[in-house]
PyMOL Python script that loads the backbone (N, CA, C, O; Angstrom):
from pymol import cmd

cmd.read_pdbstr("""\
ATOM      1  N   UNK A   1       4.621   4.639  10.284  1.00  0.00           N
ATOM      2  CA  UNK A   1       4.511   4.848   8.937  1.00  0.00           C
ATOM      3  C   UNK A   1       5.617   5.662   8.174  1.00  0.00           C
ATOM      4  O   UNK A   1       5.904   6.829   8.441  1.00  0.00           O
ATOM      5  N   UNK A   2       6.265   4.819   7.085  1.00  0.00           N
ATOM      6  CA  UNK A   2       7.934   5.323   6.515  1.00  0.00           C
ATOM      7  C   UNK A   2       7.897   6.457   5.421  1.00  0.00           C
ATOM      8  O   UNK A   2       8.745   7.243   4.999  1.00  0.00           O
ATOM      9  N   UNK A   3       6.751   6.255   5.174  1.00  0.00           N
ATOM     10  CA  UNK A   3       5.910   6.444   3.415  1.00  0.00           C
ATOM     11  C   UNK A   3       4.826   8.046   3.711  1.00  0.00           C
ATOM     12  O   UNK A   3       4.412   9.096   3.219  1.00  0.00           O
ATOM     13  N   UNK A   4       4.842   7.041   5.059  1.00  0.00           N
ATOM     14  CA  UNK A   4       3.587   7.997   4.875  1.00  0.00           C
ATOM     15  C   UNK A   4       2.074   7.852   3.767  1.00  0.00           C
ATOM     16  O   UNK A   4       1.265   8.637   3.272  1.00  0.00           O
ATOM     17  N   UNK A   5       2.340   6.157   3.770  1.00  0.00           N
ATOM     18  CA  UNK A   5       1.216   5.272   2.498  1.00  0.00           C
ATOM     19  C   UNK A   5      -0.597   6.216   2.314  1.00  0.00           C
ATOM     20  O   UNK A   5      -1.235   6.778   1.424  1.00  0.00           O
ATOM     21  N   UNK A   6      -0.760   5.870   3.850  1.00  0.00           N
ATOM     22  CA  UNK A   6      -2.066   6.288   4.242  1.00  0.00           C
ATOM     23  C   UNK A   6      -2.561   7.505   4.004  1.00  0.00           C
ATOM     24  O   UNK A   6      -3.789   7.469   3.929  1.00  0.00           O
ATOM     25  N   UNK A   7      -2.250   8.228   3.904  1.00  0.00           N
ATOM     26  CA  UNK A   7      -2.314   9.914   3.539  1.00  0.00           C
ATOM     27  C   UNK A   7      -1.652  10.079   2.279  1.00  0.00           C
ATOM     28  O   UNK A   7      -1.748  11.044   1.521  1.00  0.00           O
ATOM     29  N   UNK A   8      -1.303   9.546   2.205  1.00  0.00           N
ATOM     30  CA  UNK A   8      -1.401   9.341   0.286  1.00  0.00           C
ATOM     31  C   UNK A   8      -2.068   8.911  -0.168  1.00  0.00           C
ATOM     32  O   UNK A   8      -2.282   9.332  -1.305  1.00  0.00           O
ATOM     33  N   UNK A   9      -2.759   7.968   0.243  1.00  0.00           N
ATOM     34  CA  UNK A   9      -3.514   7.229  -0.472  1.00  0.00           C
ATOM     35  C   UNK A   9      -5.115   8.440  -0.434  1.00  0.00           C
ATOM     36  O   UNK A   9      -5.937   8.862  -1.247  1.00  0.00           O
ATOM     37  N   UNK A  10      -4.875   8.552   0.794  1.00  0.00           N
ATOM     38  CA  UNK A  10      -6.208   9.885   0.968  1.00  0.00           C
ATOM     39  C   UNK A  10      -6.291  10.524  -0.172  1.00  0.00           C
ATOM     40  O   UNK A  10      -7.009  10.636  -1.165  1.00  0.00           O
ATOM     41  N   UNK A  11      -5.038  11.014   0.432  1.00  0.00           N
ATOM     42  CA  UNK A  11      -4.831  12.724  -0.510  1.00  0.00           C
ATOM     43  C   UNK A  11      -5.783  12.476  -2.383  1.00  0.00           C
ATOM     44  O   UNK A  11      -6.667  13.172  -2.881  1.00  0.00           O
ATOM     45  N   UNK A  12      -5.208  11.438  -2.843  1.00  0.00           N
ATOM     46  CA  UNK A  12      -5.747  10.653  -4.227  1.00  0.00           C
ATOM     47  C   UNK A  12      -7.231  10.393  -4.367  1.00  0.00           C
ATOM     48  O   UNK A  12      -7.586  10.075  -5.502  1.00  0.00           O
ATOM     49  N   UNK A  13      -8.241  10.471  -3.360  1.00  0.00           N
ATOM     50  CA  UNK A  13      -9.190   9.860  -3.025  1.00  0.00           C
ATOM     51  C   UNK A  13      -9.734   8.803  -3.370  1.00  0.00           C
ATOM     52  O   UNK A  13     -10.866   8.426  -3.672  1.00  0.00           O
ATOM     53  N   UNK A  14      -8.426   8.258  -3.245  1.00  0.00           N
ATOM     54  CA  UNK A  14      -8.314   6.312  -3.094  1.00  0.00           C
ATOM     55  C   UNK A  14      -8.101   6.059  -1.252  1.00  0.00           C
ATOM     56  O   UNK A  14      -7.600   6.793  -0.401  1.00  0.00           O
ATOM     57  N   UNK A  15      -8.681   4.798  -1.165  1.00  0.00           N
ATOM     58  CA  UNK A  15      -8.423   4.284   0.516  1.00  0.00           C
ATOM     59  C   UNK A  15      -7.839   2.786  -0.082  1.00  0.00           C
ATOM     60  O   UNK A  15      -7.850   2.298  -1.212  1.00  0.00           O
ATOM     61  N   UNK A  16      -7.268   2.251   1.376  1.00  0.00           N
ATOM     62  CA  UNK A  16      -5.976   1.112   1.837  1.00  0.00           C
ATOM     63  C   UNK A  16      -6.367   0.640   0.717  1.00  0.00           C
ATOM     64  O   UNK A  16      -5.721   0.699  -0.329  1.00  0.00           O
ATOM     65  N   UNK A  17      -7.917  -0.075   0.926  1.00  0.00           N
ATOM     66  CA  UNK A  17      -8.028  -0.788   0.545  1.00  0.00           C
ATOM     67  C   UNK A  17      -8.492  -1.136  -0.641  1.00  0.00           C
ATOM     68  O   UNK A  17      -9.101  -2.206  -0.616  1.00  0.00           O
ATOM     69  N   UNK A  18      -8.397  -0.398  -2.111  1.00  0.00           N
ATOM     70  CA  UNK A  18      -7.773  -0.264  -2.838  1.00  0.00           C
ATOM     71  C   UNK A  18      -5.749  -1.477  -3.446  1.00  0.00           C
ATOM     72  O   UNK A  18      -5.499  -2.341  -4.286  1.00  0.00           O
ATOM     73  N   UNK A  19      -4.961  -0.761  -2.409  1.00  0.00           N
ATOM     74  CA  UNK A  19      -4.290  -2.196  -2.740  1.00  0.00           C
ATOM     75  C   UNK A  19      -3.827  -3.234  -2.837  1.00  0.00           C
ATOM     76  O   UNK A  19      -2.811  -3.650  -3.394  1.00  0.00           O
ATOM     77  N   UNK A  20      -5.030  -3.933  -1.959  1.00  0.00           N
ATOM     78  CA  UNK A  20      -5.358  -4.588  -1.496  1.00  0.00           C
ATOM     79  C   UNK A  20      -5.585  -5.726  -3.359  1.00  0.00           C
ATOM     80  O   UNK A  20      -4.814  -6.681  -3.263  1.00  0.00           O
ATOM     81  N   UNK A  21      -6.080  -5.758  -4.253  1.00  0.00           N
ATOM     82  CA  UNK A  21      -6.388  -5.480  -6.094  1.00  0.00           C
ATOM     83  C   UNK A  21      -4.846  -6.079  -6.821  1.00  0.00           C
ATOM     84  O   UNK A  21      -4.389  -7.056  -7.415  1.00  0.00           O
ATOM     85  N   UNK A  22      -4.436  -4.655  -6.265  1.00  0.00           N
ATOM     86  CA  UNK A  22      -3.275  -4.084  -6.635  1.00  0.00           C
ATOM     87  C   UNK A  22      -1.962  -4.746  -7.005  1.00  0.00           C
ATOM     88  O   UNK A  22      -1.365  -5.018  -8.047  1.00  0.00           O
ATOM     89  N   UNK A  23      -1.676  -4.958  -5.054  1.00  0.00           N
ATOM     90  CA  UNK A  23      -0.511  -6.019  -4.219  1.00  0.00           C
ATOM     91  C   UNK A  23      -0.742  -7.552  -4.812  1.00  0.00           C
ATOM     92  O   UNK A  23       0.192  -8.354  -4.826  1.00  0.00           O
ATOM     93  N   UNK A  24      -2.130  -7.909  -5.323  1.00  0.00           N
ATOM     94  CA  UNK A  24      -2.547  -9.060  -5.623  1.00  0.00           C
ATOM     95  C   UNK A  24      -1.941  -9.386  -7.569  1.00  0.00           C
ATOM     96  O   UNK A  24      -1.220 -10.310  -7.946  1.00  0.00           O
ATOM     97  N   UNK A  25      -2.355  -8.635  -8.150  1.00  0.00           N
ATOM     98  CA  UNK A  25      -2.229  -7.917  -9.739  1.00  0.00           C
ATOM     99  C   UNK A  25      -0.226  -8.061  -9.749  1.00  0.00           C
ATOM    100  O   UNK A  25       0.343  -9.122 -10.008  1.00  0.00           O
ATOM    101  N   UNK A  26       0.135  -7.425  -9.584  1.00  0.00           N
ATOM    102  CA  UNK A  26       0.973  -6.913  -9.414  1.00  0.00           C
ATOM    103  C   UNK A  26       2.329  -7.329  -9.036  1.00  0.00           C
ATOM    104  O   UNK A  26       3.325  -6.936  -9.644  1.00  0.00           O
ATOM    105  N   UNK A  27       2.379  -8.391  -7.695  1.00  0.00           N
ATOM    106  CA  UNK A  27       3.490  -8.676  -6.777  1.00  0.00           C
ATOM    107  C   UNK A  27       3.175  -9.712  -7.037  1.00  0.00           C
ATOM    108  O   UNK A  27       3.985 -10.448  -7.598  1.00  0.00           O
ATOM    109  N   UNK A  28       1.753 -10.206  -6.698  1.00  0.00           N
ATOM    110  CA  UNK A  28       1.537 -11.977  -6.074  1.00  0.00           C
ATOM    111  C   UNK A  28       1.175 -12.116  -4.688  1.00  0.00           C
ATOM    112  O   UNK A  28       1.347 -13.160  -4.060  1.00  0.00           O
ATOM    113  N   UNK A  29       0.605 -10.921  -4.145  1.00  0.00           N
ATOM    114  CA  UNK A  29       0.859 -10.327  -2.455  1.00  0.00           C
ATOM    115  C   UNK A  29      -0.892 -10.896  -2.507  1.00  0.00           C
ATOM    116  O   UNK A  29      -1.665 -10.734  -3.452  1.00  0.00           O
ATOM    117  N   UNK A  30      -1.055 -11.277  -1.780  1.00  0.00           N
ATOM    118  CA  UNK A  30      -2.639 -12.074  -0.929  1.00  0.00           C
ATOM    119  C   UNK A  30      -2.499 -11.877   0.365  1.00  0.00           C
ATOM    120  O   UNK A  30      -1.697 -12.503   1.059  1.00  0.00           O
ATOM    121  N   UNK A  31      -3.716 -10.484   1.016  1.00  0.00           N
ATOM    122  CA  UNK A  31      -4.100  -9.886   1.673  1.00  0.00           C
ATOM    123  C   UNK A  31      -5.147  -9.235   2.360  1.00  0.00           C
ATOM    124  O   UNK A  31      -6.189  -9.056   1.730  1.00  0.00           O
ATOM    125  N   UNK A  32      -5.075  -8.834   3.565  1.00  0.00           N
ATOM    126  CA  UNK A  32      -6.278  -9.212   3.602  1.00  0.00           C
ATOM    127  C   UNK A  32      -6.513  -7.407   4.166  1.00  0.00           C
ATOM    128  O   UNK A  32      -5.442  -6.803   4.105  1.00  0.00           O
ATOM    129  N   UNK A  33      -7.680  -6.543   4.665  1.00  0.00           N
ATOM    130  CA  UNK A  33      -7.514  -5.169   5.184  1.00  0.00           C
ATOM    131  C   UNK A  33      -6.965  -4.453   6.570  1.00  0.00           C
ATOM    132  O   UNK A  33      -6.545  -3.349   6.916  1.00  0.00           O
ATOM    133  N   UNK A  34      -7.288  -6.082   7.301  1.00  0.00           N
ATOM    134  CA  UNK A  34      -6.633  -6.275   8.769  1.00  0.00           C
ATOM    135  C   UNK A  34      -4.850  -6.169   8.832  1.00  0.00           C
ATOM    136  O   UNK A  34      -4.031  -5.565   9.525  1.00  0.00           O
ATOM    137  N   UNK A  35      -4.820  -6.941   7.909  1.00  0.00           N
ATOM    138  CA  UNK A  35      -2.746  -7.591   7.655  1.00  0.00           C
ATOM    139  C   UNK A  35      -2.853  -6.391   7.450  1.00  0.00           C
ATOM    140  O   UNK A  35      -2.384  -5.752   8.392  1.00  0.00           O
ATOM    141  N   UNK A  36      -3.693  -5.088   5.778  1.00  0.00           N
ATOM    142  CA  UNK A  36      -2.374  -4.259   5.059  1.00  0.00           C
ATOM    143  C   UNK A  36      -2.791  -2.565   6.131  1.00  0.00           C
ATOM    144  O   UNK A  36      -2.414  -1.486   5.672  1.00  0.00           O
ATOM    145  N   UNK A  37      -3.144  -2.591   6.754  1.00  0.00           N
ATOM    146  CA  UNK A  37      -3.589  -1.508   7.147  1.00  0.00           C
ATOM    147  C   UNK A  37      -2.092  -1.583   8.721  1.00  0.00           C
ATOM    148  O   UNK A  37      -1.584  -0.548   9.152  1.00  0.00           O
ATOM    149  N   UNK A  38      -1.682  -3.115   9.298  1.00  0.00           N
ATOM    150  CA  UNK A  38      -1.368  -3.094  10.537  1.00  0.00           C
ATOM    151  C   UNK A  38       0.090  -3.243   9.745  1.00  0.00           C
ATOM    152  O   UNK A  38       1.027  -2.879  10.455  1.00  0.00           O
ATOM    153  N   UNK A  39       0.415  -3.634   8.618  1.00  0.00           N
ATOM    154  CA  UNK A  39       1.785  -3.438   7.885  1.00  0.00           C
ATOM    155  C   UNK A  39       1.915  -1.956   7.254  1.00  0.00           C
ATOM    156  O   UNK A  39       2.994  -1.445   6.953  1.00  0.00           O
ATOM    157  N   UNK A  40       1.075  -1.550   7.151  1.00  0.00           N
ATOM    158  CA  UNK A  40       1.157   0.112   7.180  1.00  0.00           C
ATOM    159  C   UNK A  40       1.702   1.163   8.457  1.00  0.00           C
ATOM    160  O   UNK A  40       2.410   2.114   8.787  1.00  0.00           O
ATOM    161  N   UNK A  41       0.885   0.288   8.787  1.00  0.00           N
ATOM    162  CA  UNK A  41       0.987   1.430  10.383  1.00  0.00           C
ATOM    163  C   UNK A  41       2.762   1.161  11.619  1.00  0.00           C
ATOM    164  O   UNK A  41       3.420   1.543  12.586  1.00  0.00           O
ATOM    165  N   UNK A  42       2.635   0.350  10.654  1.00  0.00           N
ATOM    166  CA  UNK A  42       4.191  -0.427  11.373  1.00  0.00           C
ATOM    167  C   UNK A  42       4.089  -1.379  12.748  1.00  0.00           C
ATOM    168  O   UNK A  42       5.001  -1.568  13.553  1.00  0.00           O
ATOM    169  N   UNK A  43       2.777  -1.910  12.798  1.00  0.00           N
ATOM    170  CA  UNK A  43       2.791  -2.931  13.566  1.00  0.00           C
ATOM    171  C   UNK A  43       3.075  -4.751  13.792  1.00  0.00           C
ATOM    172  O   UNK A  43       3.313  -5.537  14.709  1.00  0.00           O
ATOM    173  N   UNK A  44       2.853  -4.759  12.206  1.00  0.00           N
ATOM    174  CA  UNK A  44       3.328  -5.870  11.709  1.00  0.00           C
ATOM    175  C   UNK A  44       4.520  -5.308  11.173  1.00  0.00           C
ATOM    176  O   UNK A  44       4.566  -4.165  10.719  1.00  0.00           O
ATOM    177  N   UNK A  45       6.122  -6.608  11.247  1.00  0.00           N
ATOM    178  CA  UNK A  45       7.177  -6.300  10.868  1.00  0.00           C
ATOM    179  C   UNK A  45       7.697  -7.678  10.702  1.00  0.00           C
ATOM    180  O   UNK A  45       8.810  -8.133  10.967  1.00  0.00           O
ATOM    181  N   UNK A  46       6.722  -8.197  10.242  1.00  0.00           N
ATOM    182  CA  UNK A  46       7.999 -10.032   9.834  1.00  0.00           C
ATOM    183  C   UNK A  46       8.168  -9.678   8.214  1.00  0.00           C
ATOM    184  O   UNK A  46       7.751  -8.736   7.540  1.00  0.00           O
ATOM    185  N   UNK A  47       8.967 -10.859   7.887  1.00  0.00           N
ATOM    186  CA  UNK A  47       9.530  -9.651   5.206  1.00  0.00           C
ATOM    187  C   UNK A  47       8.076  -9.805   5.272  1.00  0.00           C
ATOM    188  O   UNK A  47       7.786  -8.784   4.649  1.00  0.00           O
ATOM    189  N   UNK A  48       6.527 -10.531   5.682  1.00  0.00           N
ATOM    190  CA  UNK A  48       5.356 -10.408   3.968  1.00  0.00           C
ATOM    191  C   UNK A  48       5.557  -8.860   4.660  1.00  0.00           C
ATOM    192  O   UNK A  48       6.473  -8.178   4.198  1.00  0.00           O
ATOM    193  N   UNK A  49       4.641  -8.237   5.863  1.00  0.00           N
ATOM    194  CA  UNK A  49       4.599  -6.872   6.183  1.00  0.00           C
ATOM    195  C   UNK A  49       5.527  -5.933   5.393  1.00  0.00           C
ATOM    196  O   UNK A  49       5.116  -5.224   4.474  1.00  0.00           O
ATOM    197  N   UNK A  50       7.000  -5.981   5.873  1.00  0.00           N
ATOM    198  CA  UNK A  50       7.944  -5.481   5.404  1.00  0.00           C
ATOM    199  C   UNK A  50       7.865  -5.493   3.931  1.00  0.00           C
ATOM    200  O   UNK A  50       8.245  -4.339   3.732  1.00  0.00           O
ATOM    201  N   UNK A  51       7.573  -6.127   2.400  1.00  0.00           N
ATOM    202  CA  UNK A  51       6.564  -6.421   1.411  1.00  0.00           C
ATOM    203  C   UNK A  51       6.013  -5.393   0.813  1.00  0.00           C
ATOM    204  O   UNK A  51       6.292  -4.719  -0.178  1.00  0.00           O
ATOM    205  N   UNK A  52       5.021  -5.398   1.746  1.00  0.00           N
ATOM    206  CA  UNK A  52       3.155  -4.646   1.751  1.00  0.00           C
ATOM    207  C   UNK A  52       3.642  -3.062   1.772  1.00  0.00           C
ATOM    208  O   UNK A  52       3.001  -2.111   1.325  1.00  0.00           O
ATOM    209  N   UNK A  53       4.824  -3.031   2.350  1.00  0.00           N
ATOM    210  CA  UNK A  53       4.764  -1.381   2.575  1.00  0.00           C
ATOM    211  C   UNK A  53       5.808  -1.407   1.734  1.00  0.00           C
ATOM    212  O   UNK A  53       5.748  -0.217   1.424  1.00  0.00           O
ATOM    213  N   UNK A  54       6.664  -1.793   1.154  1.00  0.00           N
ATOM    214  CA  UNK A  54       7.826  -1.578  -0.132  1.00  0.00           C
ATOM    215  C   UNK A  54       6.510  -1.514  -1.117  1.00  0.00           C
ATOM    216  O   UNK A  54       6.221  -0.354  -1.410  1.00  0.00           O
ATOM    217  N   UNK A  55       5.793  -2.349  -1.594  1.00  0.00           N
ATOM    218  CA  UNK A  55       5.486  -2.739  -2.806  1.00  0.00           C
ATOM    219  C   UNK A  55       4.420  -1.626  -2.180  1.00  0.00           C
ATOM    220  O   UNK A  55       5.047  -0.650  -1.768  1.00  0.00           O
ATOM    221  N   UNK A  56       3.236  -1.521  -2.025  1.00  0.00           N
ATOM    222  CA  UNK A  56       2.291  -0.640  -1.554  1.00  0.00           C
ATOM    223  C   UNK A  56       3.241   1.455  -1.862  1.00  0.00           C
ATOM    224  O   UNK A  56       2.643   2.527  -1.955  1.00  0.00           O
ATOM    225  N   UNK A  57       4.015   1.322  -1.892  1.00  0.00           N
ATOM    226  CA  UNK A  57       5.069   2.701  -1.887  1.00  0.00           C
ATOM    227  C   UNK A  57       5.535   2.623  -3.217  1.00  0.00           C
ATOM    228  O   UNK A  57       5.925   3.681  -3.712  1.00  0.00           O
ATOM    229  N   UNK A  58       5.579   1.604  -3.897  1.00  0.00           N
ATOM    230  CA  UNK A  58       5.812   1.745  -5.726  1.00  0.00           C
ATOM    231  C   UNK A  58       4.627   2.348  -6.175  1.00  0.00           C
ATOM    232  O   UNK A  58       4.621   3.362  -6.872  1.00  0.00           O
ATOM    233  N   UNK A  59       2.914   1.335  -5.525  1.00  0.00           N
ATOM    234  CA  UNK A  59       2.255   1.518  -5.915  1.00  0.00           C
ATOM    235  C   UNK A  59       1.271   3.059  -5.782  1.00  0.00           C
ATOM    236  O   UNK A  59       0.405   3.596  -6.473  1.00  0.00           O
ATOM    237  N   UNK A  60       1.754   3.270  -4.892  1.00  0.00           N
ATOM    238  CA  UNK A  60       1.180   4.329  -4.812  1.00  0.00           C
ATOM    239  C   UNK A  60       1.253   5.725  -5.675  1.00  0.00           C
ATOM    240  O   UNK A  60       0.462   6.576  -6.080  1.00  0.00           O
ATOM    241  N   UNK A  61       2.979   5.406  -5.733  1.00  0.00           N
ATOM    242  CA  UNK A  61       4.354   6.650  -6.307  1.00  0.00           C
ATOM    243  C   UNK A  61       3.562   6.390  -7.961  1.00  0.00           C
ATOM    244  O   UNK A  61       3.482   7.372  -8.700  1.00  0.00           O
ATOM    245  N   UNK A  62       2.975   4.943  -8.472  1.00  0.00           N
ATOM    246  CA  UNK A  62       3.064   5.271  -9.961  1.00  0.00           C
ATOM    247  C   UNK A  62       1.370   5.571  -9.903  1.00  0.00           C
ATOM    248  O   UNK A  62       0.781   5.502 -10.981  1.00  0.00           O
ATOM    249  N   UNK A  63       0.586   5.898  -8.691  1.00  0.00           N
ATOM    250  CA  UNK A  63      -1.285   6.269  -9.152  1.00  0.00           C
ATOM    251  C   UNK A  63      -0.849   7.927  -8.945  1.00  0.00           C
ATOM    252  O   UNK A  63      -1.348   8.732  -9.730  1.00  0.00           O
ATOM    253  N   UNK A  64      -0.140   8.301  -8.138  1.00  0.00           N
ATOM    254  CA  UNK A  64       0.368   9.673  -7.844  1.00  0.00           C
ATOM    255  C   UNK A  64       1.284  10.376  -9.728  1.00  0.00           C
ATOM    256  O   UNK A  64       1.244  11.525 -10.170  1.00  0.00           O
ATOM    257  N   UNK A  65       1.894   9.270 -10.286  1.00  0.00           N
ATOM    258  CA  UNK A  65       2.009  10.004 -11.355  1.00  0.00           C
ATOM    259  C   UNK A  65       1.063   9.732 -12.079  1.00  0.00           C
ATOM    260  O   UNK A  65       0.957  10.788 -12.703  1.00  0.00           O
ATOM    261  N   UNK A  66       0.074   8.896 -12.561  1.00  0.00           N
ATOM    262  CA  UNK A  66      -0.955   8.919 -13.055  1.00  0.00           C
ATOM    263  C   UNK A  66      -1.676  10.603 -12.898  1.00  0.00           C
ATOM    264  O   UNK A  66      -1.840  11.491 -13.734  1.00  0.00           O
ATOM    265  N   UNK A  67      -1.930  10.533 -11.693  1.00  0.00           N
ATOM    266  CA  UNK A  67      -2.760  11.956 -11.595  1.00  0.00           C
ATOM    267  C   UNK A  67      -2.262  12.712 -11.651  1.00  0.00           C
ATOM    268  O   UNK A  67      -2.850  13.728 -11.281  1.00  0.00           O
ATOM    269  N   UNK A  68      -0.198  12.953 -12.343  1.00  0.00           N
ATOM    270  CA  UNK A  68      -0.467  14.613 -12.545  1.00  0.00           C
ATOM    271  C   UNK A  68      -0.233  14.137 -13.868  1.00  0.00           C
ATOM    272  O   UNK A  68       0.709  14.912 -14.038  1.00  0.00           O
ATOM    273  N   UNK A  69      -0.283  13.588 -14.832  1.00  0.00           N
ATOM    274  CA  UNK A  69       0.035  13.495 -16.087  1.00  0.00           C
ATOM    275  C   UNK A  69      -1.381  13.775 -16.508  1.00  0.00           C
ATOM    276  O   UNK A  69      -1.674  13.808 -17.703  1.00  0.00           O
TER     277      UNK A  69
END
""", "prot")
cmd.dss("prot")
cmd.show_as("cartoon", "prot")
cmd.util.cbc("prot")
cmd.orient("prot")
């Protein structure tokens, strides 16, 4: 878990599944709870999984900025 995304999500009071609609809306990535969890845990190493991790990091960073503001 390169970016510690799961722990950052929980610290914001959100759930990993909150990423699913954000990924679809912002990046057009359609995923499901199992795929996103396996991607964030490093159990999947496909190009899509790498995109999920990268884009999830961007989304969580934006959520953190919104929370700080």
